[in-house]
C-alpha positions in Angstrom: 164.1 107.9 130.7 164.0 107.8 126.5 160.7 107.3 123.9 160.9 105.0 122.0 157.9 105.8 120.6 154.8 107.4 120.0 151.7 105.3 121.0 148.7 107.2 120.7 147.8 111.5 120.0 143.8 111.5 121.8 141.6 114.5 120.3 139.5 115.7 123.0 135.6 115.8 121.0 132.1 116.9 122.6 130.6 114.2 120.5 131.8 110.5 120.0 129.5 109.4 117.5 130.3 112.9 114.6 133.8 112.8 115.4 134.0 109.6 114.3 131.9 110.5 111.0 134.4 113.2 110.7 137.0 111.3 110.9 136.6 108.6 109.5 134.9 109.5 106.3 137.6 112.3 105.5 140.0 109.9 106.4 139.1 106.9 105.7 140.1 105.4 108.6 138.9 101.8 110.1 137.7 101.6 113.9 140.2 99.4 115.8 138.1 99.7 118.9 135.0 101.5 120.4 136.0 101.7 124.2 134.5 102.5 128.2 137.6 103.2 130.6 135.0 104.6 133.6 138.3 105.1 136.2 139.0 108.0 133.5 136.0 108.5 132.8 135.2 108.8 128.7 134.3 106.6 126.4 137.3 106.3 123.4 136.9 105.6 119.5 140.5 103.9 119.2 142.2 104.1 115.9 145.5 102.8 114.0 147.5 104.4 112.0 151.0 102.1 111.2 152.4 101.7 114.7 150.3 104.9 116.8 147.1 104.7 117.3 144.4 107.7 117.2 142.1 107.9 119.9 139.4 110.1 119.7 138.1 110.8 123.4 134.6 111.9 124.8 133.6 112.6 128.4 131.2 110.5 130.8 131.1 113.0 133.3 131.6 116.8 133.5 134.0 116.3 136.6 136.4 114.1 134.5 139.3 115.3 132.9 138.1 115.5 129.2 135.2 117.1 130.7 137.4 120.0 131.9 140.0 120.1 129.5 136.7 120.8 126.7 135.3 123.6 128.9 139.0 125.3 128.5 139.6 124.8 125.8 136.9 123.2 123.1 138.2 119.9 121.1 141.5 119.3 119.9 144.6 117.5 120.6 144.7 116.9 124.7 147.3 114.5 125.1 150.3 112.3 123.7 151.3 109.2 125.0 155.1 108.2 124.5 156.2 104.6 125.2 158.9 103.6 127.7 161.1 100.8 128.3 159.8 101.5 132.1 156.9 103.8 133.3 158.0 103.1 137.2 161.9 104.0 135.9 160.7 107.2 134.4 159.2 108.2 136.6 161.7 107.8 139.0 164.3 108.9 136.8 162.1 112.5 135.7 162.0 113.2 139.8 166.0 112.9 140.5 166.1 115.0 137.8 164.1 117.8 139.9 161.0 118.0 137.3 157.5 118.2 138.9 155.4 115.6 138.0 151.4 115.0 137.5 151.7 110.9 138.4 154.3 109.8 141.2 153.5 106.5 140.0 151.5 104.5 137.3 147.8 103.8 137.0 146.9 101.1 134.6 144.5 101.0 131.8 144.0 98.1 129.2 147.2 96.0 129.9 149.2 99.5 129.7 150.9 100.7 133.3 150.8 105.1 132.4 151.6 108.3 134.0 150.9 112.1 133.3 154.3 113.4 133.7 155.0 116.5 134.1 152.4 119.2 133.8 151.2 121.2 130.3 152.1 124.0 131.4 156.1 122.7 130.7 155.7 120.5 128.2 154.6 123.3 125.7 151.0 123.1 126.9 150.2 119.2 125.7 148.9 117.4 128.3 152.2 114.2 128.0 151.7 110.6 129.8 154.7 107.8 129.3 153.5 104.0 129.1 155.1 100.6 129.3 152.6 97.6 128.0 150.9 96.6 125.3 146.8 97.3 125.1 144.8 94.7 125.1 140.5 94.9 123.6 138.2 95.5 127.0 136.0 92.9 127.7 132.1 93.0 126.4 130.2 95.1 128.9 127.4 93.1 130.6 124.7 96.0 129.5 126.4 95.1 125.6 127.8 96.8 123.1 130.1 98.8 124.9 133.2 97.8 126.2 134.8 98.5 129.6 138.2 98.4 130.9 139.9 95.2 131.1 141.4 93.2 134.0 145.2 95.3 133.8 148.4 93.7 134.6 150.7 94.8 136.5 
């Protein structure tokens, strides 16, 4: 497996609106999309800086991984996602090398297949994700305003 590019960097935040204001006012970022991913229990503001996305992630529930991260470490870089040609093949290759994996098979969200690979302690304290596919903006929420996960490709 070879990482082809950084796809996105996620920052865990306590208050998404406050974080948006700080990043937009300080860096002049323009919001690409804001969405809710119920399967991951997060609300996300996504920005693009060239080919790399920056995501500010706020937990929508106390049992989400982002909420647990915030409780342990406070706000900060939550994960880095690397684009690969094939997530399943990448997982297979890492298993063959004897790597301990978080995910044994890909998850799906917003048109991407993704998997969390080695535990953060083994990756210098960073949750690391591999993904393939292309981000597809979500569909409007039935309650209006927010976007929710759209149909995934498999």
